[in-house]
N, C-alpha and C positions, 0 to 999 in steps of 0.2 A: 907406163906404170900407174898413172893417175886413173886411167880408164879401168885398169884391173882392180884397183882399190875401190873405186866407185861400184864396180860390179859385185865385189865381195860384200861391201856394206849393204848393197841393195838386196842381195840374196839372203843375207843374215836377217835383215829387217823383215823381209817377206816371210821368212821361216817363223820368226817369233810372232808376227801378227797373224799367222795362219794356224797357230796352235789352238787346239780345242780347249777353252778355258773351263774352270770349275763352274762359272756362271751358266755355261751352256749345257752342263750335264747334271747339275744339282736339282733335285726335284723340290717342288713346293717352296720356293723362295718367298720371303715376305712380300706382300703386295698391299699398297695403300687402298686399293679398290676392293679388297676382300670384305664381303658383307657379313657381319656378325649380328646376333640379336642382343637384347639388353643384358643377357646373362653371359655374354662373351663367347657364345657358341656359334658355330657355323650351321645354319639351318639346313636340313636335308632337302634336296631339290631332286626328288626321284620321280620321273615321269612314269605313270602307270602304263603298263604294256597293253596295247590294243591289238586284237587279233587281225591279221591280214589274210588275203587270199593265199592258198597253198600251205598255210600252217597245218600242222598235225597235232591234235590234242589227245591227251590221255584222260579217259573217263573211268572212274571207279564209283560204284554204288554200293555202299555198306548197309546191310540190313540184318535183322535178327534171323536166326535159322528158320523160323516159321514163315518168313517172307519169301514168296515165290517170285523171283526176279527174272525168270527165264524169258519173259516177254521182252526184256531189254537185251540180255546177253546170256550165253551159256553160263550157268552158275558154277562156281568153284566149290570145293569141299569146305565145309565149315571148320574153323580151327578150334583149338581148345578153349578159346575165350568166348565161344558161343556166338561168333560173328561171321556172317557170310559176306565175302567181298565179290561183287559182280563187276567184272572188269572189261573195259573196252580195249585193253592192251595188257598183254602178259609178257613177263620177261623184261629184259633191258636192252638198250642199244637202239640206234636209229633204224636199223633194218627191221627189227620186230615192230617198232612203233609205226613204221611206214605201212606195213601190211595189216595191222590190227587197230591202229589209232583212228580217231575221227578226223577226216580230211576236210578242210575248208575248201569248197569247190569254187569254180570260176564266178559264181554268183555271190560268193561270200557266205554260203550256207553250210551247215553240217546236217547230216542225216543220221539221227539217232534211232536205232531199231526199237520199235515199240512206242516211239514218241512222234517221229516224223522229222520234217525239215525245220530247222531253226536258224534265224539270222545270227551270224557270228562275227562277220567283218565289222571292225570299228568298235566292238564291244570289249570290255575287260573280261578276264576269266571269271571274276566274281559276279559280274552281271549275267553271263551265260549260265554259270552254276546256279544262280538264283532262279532263273527260268526253268532249268532242268529240275531243281528241287521241287518247284511248284507242280510240275508234271508228275514227278515221282510220288508226291504226297497224295495225288489223286488215286494212286493204286496201292499205297501202303498206309498204315496208320501213321499220322503225323507224329514226328519225333522218334519213329522207329526205323528211319532210314536216313542216310546222309550221302549227298553227292559231292564227290571230290574231283575237281577238274584241274589239270595241270599241263604244262608243257614238259618236254623232256629236259628240264633244267634250262639254263641260259646258254644257248648256242651262239657263239660268235666266231669271227674269222680274223686272223692277223696275216697281213701280207707285208713283207719287208724285203730288203736287199739280200744278196747272197750270203752275207756274213751273219744274217739272223735266221739261217735255215732251221735251226733247232727251235726257233720261236714261232715260225710261220705255220699256218695250217688251220684246220677246224678245231675249235676248243669247246668243251662243254663243262659248265660249272653248275653243280647241283646245290645251288644256294638261292636264297630269296632275293638278295641284292648282290651286286658286284660292281665296284667302281674301277676306274682305269688303273689306279695304283695297285689295287688288289690283283687285277688280271695280270699286270706286268710282274708282280711278285710271284704269282703262281707259275709263271712261265720262265722264271730265272733272271728277270731283269733285262735291260737294254744295254747293248754294247755302245762304245763311244762313237761309232760311226753313224748312229741314229740321231737325226735332228729332233731333239725333244721340243723345240720351239714350234714345230710344224708337223703335228700329228693329225692326220685326216680321219674323220669318222663319217661313214656313210650309213645312215639309219633308214630302214624301211618303215614306212608309215602306210596306213590305209589309202592315203591320197597319192603316195609315190615315195621316192627316195630323197632324203634330205642330206646335204653334204655340209660339214662344218670343219673348221681347223681349230685345234686346241694347242695351248702352250703348257707342257707338263712342268716347266720350270717355275710357273707362277702359282702362288698359293690360291689365288682367286679362281682357279679352275674348279674348285670345289663348289662354287656357286652356279656353275653351268649345268643345265639339264642334261647335257651329254657326258657329264662326268661319270654318271652311273650307266653302265652298259645294259642294253636291252637285247632281247632275243633277236638274232639275225644281224646284229651290228657287224660292219666290216671296218677293221682298223688298219689304216695304211701307214707304215713307218717309212718315212722318207730319209734318204741318205744325206748327211750333212755335206754341204758344198766343200768345206775344208777337207773332209775325208775323201770326197770324190775326186778332187784334183791332186791327190797324192801326198799332201802334207800330213805329218804324223798326228796321232791321237794324243801324244805326250810331248813335252818340250825336248826330251832326248831324241825321240824319233824325228822331230822337226829339225833339230840341229844336224842329225845324221843325214837327212835329206839335203840340207843346205850345204854341208861339207861335200857331199857327192856332187851336187850341182857346181860348186866352185871348182872342184878337181876336174870335172869334165870341161868346164869353161877354160881353165888354164891349159889343159892339154890341147884343146882346139887352138888356143891363142899361140902356143909354142910351135905347133905344127905349121900354122899359117905364117908365123914370123920367119920361119926358115925357108919359105918358098921364094 
């Protein structure tokens, strides 16, 4: 009987220590290492996106109706505001952008009809747009045309375990900036099986792919340059070890698991004691 009591105590103890606590699922918990400025604000740490090989860019050139931009692209009809938009991409969606957007080739260049090849890899969208604007100004009266260069929003990818099926997949956010908390909120939040202390980010850079691990439960994650998502980021959601080994997400589930284990152990003991 002493062995049975010890077994019961061991199983119950294991069940309670294996519960997923609030500290493991609560976002942005206070951290002494959080960096704030003299005004008590968390400084923005947003890395500017730099174009990489195989990116596809969306180019629009806006001119007055008198401007003939056919040398760049087939012109669209002027709208009622008296502005002609000459576009390197029409419509929406990745498929349309793939066929009509500006592709960054294996050399890191883009080929703009009427302008020629320009180096794009490693440059920001603003830097490329400035070069294009200079080329366009050579053909139009300065101040009468505007180059608009964009990506198709911020495209990122979330991969998780089977219980996060509704969360996984390719995501597109048509915003200027997007942080991890915003991305999670847009996708309905994380379930309790996800290990918030070990979220992996793989970011493509012109030099290669960088891998980092972030802790969503710490407030100082806001100081990380990887807190703000960039185009092409891959977010890997790892399963919590406690959830993986079968213990419950809540104390009730853990107690249920413990009771089941005790019942099984007692049944085996009674069967063996009768032999």
